[in-house]
N, C-alpha and C positions, 0 to 999 in steps of 0.2 A: 507447696509449690509445684504448679507442673510442668511435668520434662517435653521439649516437643523438640522437633526436629533440628530447627534453624531460629536463630533469636536474630536479630540484628536490633543493637542498640545505639544511641546517642548521636542519631543523625542529625545535622548540622540543620540540613530542610526534608522534609518529608511531606511528596509531593502523596497527596491519597486518594484525589479527582474526585473525593466522594459528592453526589450532588446530582440530581436527576436522572436516572434511570434512560435516559433520552436523549438522542442529540444534540448537543450542548449550543447556542447560537450567543448573541451579543452582548452584553455580562458575562454570560455562564459561562465566559471561554477563557477570563480571565481571572474566575473562581478554583485554581486549584487545593484548595482545600488543605492549607500545608499545615503544619503539625509544628514545632521546635524542637528540637533535646530529644524525640520523640525515637518509638523504637516498634519493631513490627516481629510478630509472634506465627513462626512456619510449623503446620505438621503436615503428614502427609497431604505434601501436596495443593495442601493448600493454606490459603489465610487467616487464623485464629483473632486475632487480633492487632488493633495498633494506635500507636497512644501514648502514652508518658509514662513513667511508672508501672512497668506492666511486672506485674508477677509472675513471671515462669523463668524457669530453667533451660536454658537452651544445649541437647547434642552435640551440635554448632553455633558458637557465638561469634559474632563479628564483630567489632569495632568501627562502627561508622561514622568516631567525632570527625568534624570537617568536612562529612561530604555529604552528597543527597543523594537521597533514597526515592526511587520514581516506579511508575508500572514501564516492563518493557514496550519498547514501542513496539507499534502495531502498523507494518507497510502494505496500503490497501492497497495497491496496484502494481505490478513488476508483469515484467515477462522470462520469469526468473530460468525458465527450459529453454533453450535454442544450443545452438554447437557454433565453437569458430566464433570470431570478432572481426569486427569492420575497423582496424585503426587506420589499419592504408586512406578511407576517408579523408583523413583530419588534414593530411597537405594537397589534399585539393578541396577544399570547404575555407582554408586560409588563402587558396587562388582565385576564390572565388566562385568555384563553381557552386551550381545547384542542387540541387537533390534529385533535382530532375536529369541533370546534369550526370553527377555519380550515379546514376542508372542507368545510363545509357551507358555508361564505362563498364557494369558488368556490378555495381555496388547498390548500398540499397538493402530494401527488405529481399529483395530474389534472389540477393547473396547469401541473407542467411537461409532463408527456404532453400534452397540447394543443399545449402550444409545440413540442415535440419535430417531434410527426407537420407539424405548419406546416410544418418548418424544413425551408427543402433544403440538400441533400449539402453545398453550399459556406459559407453560411449556420455549418454544424453545425463546420467544418474550418474558419471563421474563425477563432469562437469559442471551439473548444480549442483551439488551437495557442494562443492567449494563454495561455490558461491554464497550456500547458504551458512556454510559456518563462516567465512565472513561478516556476514551479515550477522547472524551472532553474537559475532567478538567485539558488534558493534549496536547489539544493544537489541535487535529486532528479537523479538521471541515469538512472534507471530508476523504471517507472510502469505496475501494471496500470491498465486502464482497462473498465469493467462496460459493455454493454447495461444496459435495462430501466426507457428512458422511452418505449417504443413502447405493450409490451399487444399489439403486433397485428406479425402477420408483416412486412407492411412493411419499417414503422420499426422493428424492429427488426435484422434485415437493413441496412434503410441506418447503423445505429447501427455496427455493427460491419464494413460498408464503411468507415468517415468512418475508425471505428477500422487500420484497416488500412492506409488510403491514410497515418494520421502515422505509422506506425510508418515506413514506407517514405522520408518527406519530413521528417520531424523529427527534430531531433538527438538525442533521447531515442532509447530501447527503447521500445516500449508494447505489452506484453503484454494481449494481451484475453482474456475470457472474456464468456460468455451467461448475463447473468439472464433470460430469460425472465418467471419466475420470481419476478417483485418486488411484481407488486400480484396484482390480480385489476380486470379492466376492470370497469365501468360494467354495461357491458351484456349479460354474463354473468357464472355462476354460478361457483364455483370450481374442479368436475369439468370444465363443461365448456370453460375456462381450462386445460384440467391437460391435457386431450383435442388440446387445438390448439398446444403445444408440445409436446408427444409425434410428435404425426403430421405437423402443419408445420413448427414451428421447428427444431428439431435436427435433420433431414435435412440444413436449408439453413444450418447451421454448418461444414459441412466447412472447411476452410480461412480459417477467420475467426476461430474463438473455438481457443484453448488448453484452456477452464476450461470447467466448467458451476456456475453460482452458484443458489442458491436462496432467496428470506426465507421459512425455516421459523420462523414465528411464527402468536402465538393469530388468530382472526379474519381470517387470511393466507392459506398455504400449512399445513397440518396436518405431522402429520414421517411418513402414511401415505403423504399426498402429494409431501411432499419427498422421501424415500426413491425412488420411480415414476419424479421425473421426473431423478435424479441418478442412478440406479441406467441410465434410459434413456439421460442424458448417457455416462453411461461404454463402452454400448453405438454410441454412436456419436463412439467415440475423446474425448471431454472428458475429464479430470481434474475430481475432486468438492471444489467450495466450499462451504463454507456459514453460510449470517446464521443466526446462535445466540444464543437467549435475548438477547435484546436486551430484549425489555421484560418476560415470563416465562420462567419457566421450560419450555417444551417438550419439554425432553430431545437438546435438535439438540446438543448437545456426544455425546451419547452415540452419535446417531445419528453425526456428523463421525465419530465413532472405526469405529463398526457400517461406515459405507459409503466407507473408506481415502480419507475428504478431504482433500490435502495442508493444508487449515487449518479450523478454524475460526472466527468471525470475530463482534466485539461480545462476544459472553459476559457480560455484565454480573449475570445472575441462573443464571447457570449454577448447579446443584446437584455439592454434595463429590463425589459419587458419578463425576457429569460429570464434569470435570475430572479424578478421579483416569482416566477412560478416557483421554482424551487424551491424559497425561503416560504412559500405556502402550502407546497406539498410536504412537507419536511425530507424531501430530496438532499440526502447530502453531496453539498462541494468538494468534491478533492482535488486538490489544488499540486502540481507536479513541479516545483519550481527546477530540480536538475534539467528538463529537458531543453526550456528555453538558453540555461546558462551553457549545456553540450551544444545548444547548435549553435551558440554566439550573437542569439539576437537579441533587443535593446528593448524589447517588449516582456511582461510577467502578468499572469492573469494577479485582476483585480480584486484580490483581495480585501482589503479595506474596502470598498463597496459591497461586496457581496456579506461580508458580516453587518455593517450601514447596516444591508437589504431582510437581515434576517438569517442568509443562508447558514448551517454548520457547517463549519471550511473541518477539511479534515488533508491531510499530507504524506505522499505517499514519494518511492524513489523513483518509480515506471521505467526500474533497471529492466535496460536491455540495450542491443549492440547497438545504436546511437545514441543511447544514455547510460553507463556503463557506468554505477554508481548505487551501492550496495549499504550505505552509510546512510541514517536518519540523522544523525546530528550536523552532516551537511547542508540535507533538506531541511532541518529548521534553522541554523543560518543563512537558509539563501532566503527564508523567507521572512524572513525580520529584516535582513537586508538589502535585497531587492524586491520586495514586497511588501512590507514595512507594518509585517505582524508582529506586534509584543510577544515577547519570549515565554510572556503566559498561555496567549493565542496557540503560540506555535506547538508548547510540550501536550496542551490541549487536541488541537488538531492530532497529532502523531501518535498520542496516544488512546483517549477517550474517542473522538469523533472519529479517527478510524475507524475502530473495535465495533462503531452502531453500520460501519458504513460497507461493513463484515454483515453486519447481524450478529456480532462477539459481546456484545456491552451488557449481557446480564455473568458473562462466562471470567471476561478481562476488561485492561482496560483503566483500571483503576485498582488503587490497594483497600482493600473492604472488605470484612470476615465474612468467607465463603467462597469466597473467591479464590479461581486459578492462584498460585503462589506467581508470579514471572511479575519478577522484579529486578532492578537495577540497581547500583551500589554505582554515582559517579565519582569521580576525583577532585569534587568541588565545591564551595561552601552552598552556594543556591545554584537557582536553575537560568537566572541571567548569566550565569557562565558560558552554557552552553553555545551561545550564539556568539557573545564575544570571543573569547578562548577557542578560534575557530586551525583548524592545518592536523590537531591531535586525537585520540578514541579518549575523550573522555571518562568514559568506562571502563569502571575497577573489578568490579564483579555482575557474574549475571547468574539471574539462577528460575529456573526452569520450570515449572512443576513442582517447585517443591525441592531441588537439585540443583548446586551447583557446579554449576557447568564451565 
């Protein structure tokens, strides 16, 4: 009998998500490839085998009787590196102040930009590491992190450097995205700032980011400007992502398809034409239900329509000062209760499809032999408990790269 580092036994439900190694769509999202009363053998950071009656001895043996074992959550859209907080805005929101009203009173994104510009690299590392700790304790084992609270070359690069250092020092895997085009600085017009992004910022991202994102939205960056930035990002080796159609339909979903983006995110207002373009091009649609929840909106992204159209749907937190939540379990709950996704679809969206939105589906997102051992043990008998039993942390054990965290 071979000895392995960790042996998880007797899982009431082992969610493997074994299946096509491509973004899951339609009925594929409901097939979690569950094995009952199953085990997982882990050795040297990798999954050795999953199934019933495994013939291994564990240096550490974990009994998962009555519990659910599944892949770690992949949070594929966050703004985890920023300074300060904006809890003072909540009273204003409750009194009916609009986003623009709050901006004029010194809140909004420019408050965070000023705080982040003033913060030292060490301060950003400390604050961001604490957020990552919280994410990890709630089951997120890989996350994407965007810049975007600098809006100037110096601070944008400072954020990217912090993200690189977090990848080197934190237990979680961090995938870095350049989002210089997050807003237009107060002292510039949009054309001036786009020119600065193209000439100054993008050339400096080499080795610091894998993706280039842009906030394509009314009164922010036009579709034309967004395309210009994303195409320039490609020339600098960055894969396109896009904040698309969050507030109004600007054609962001169609743009994502045309530039070959790996994902289009938000998609509250996308047209049917835009959604079909995503489905036809294989772009992952990343939905962020925490955002309308925190903004007290009645409307959420049309997840059911998207799945019916054949869009590969992923889920993420959108962690940022205006949507301050690190918990992917809550995102699954909102996806089910507010967007009418089934528990199985939401689990697939929060794990395998999210790994596809980062191009990491070869190594994470499912529990299969040879993949990285990012594994969760949940204190619940099946995956339907995740949206059913809300308001608590169901994650009992987090295993990252074959180590119990």
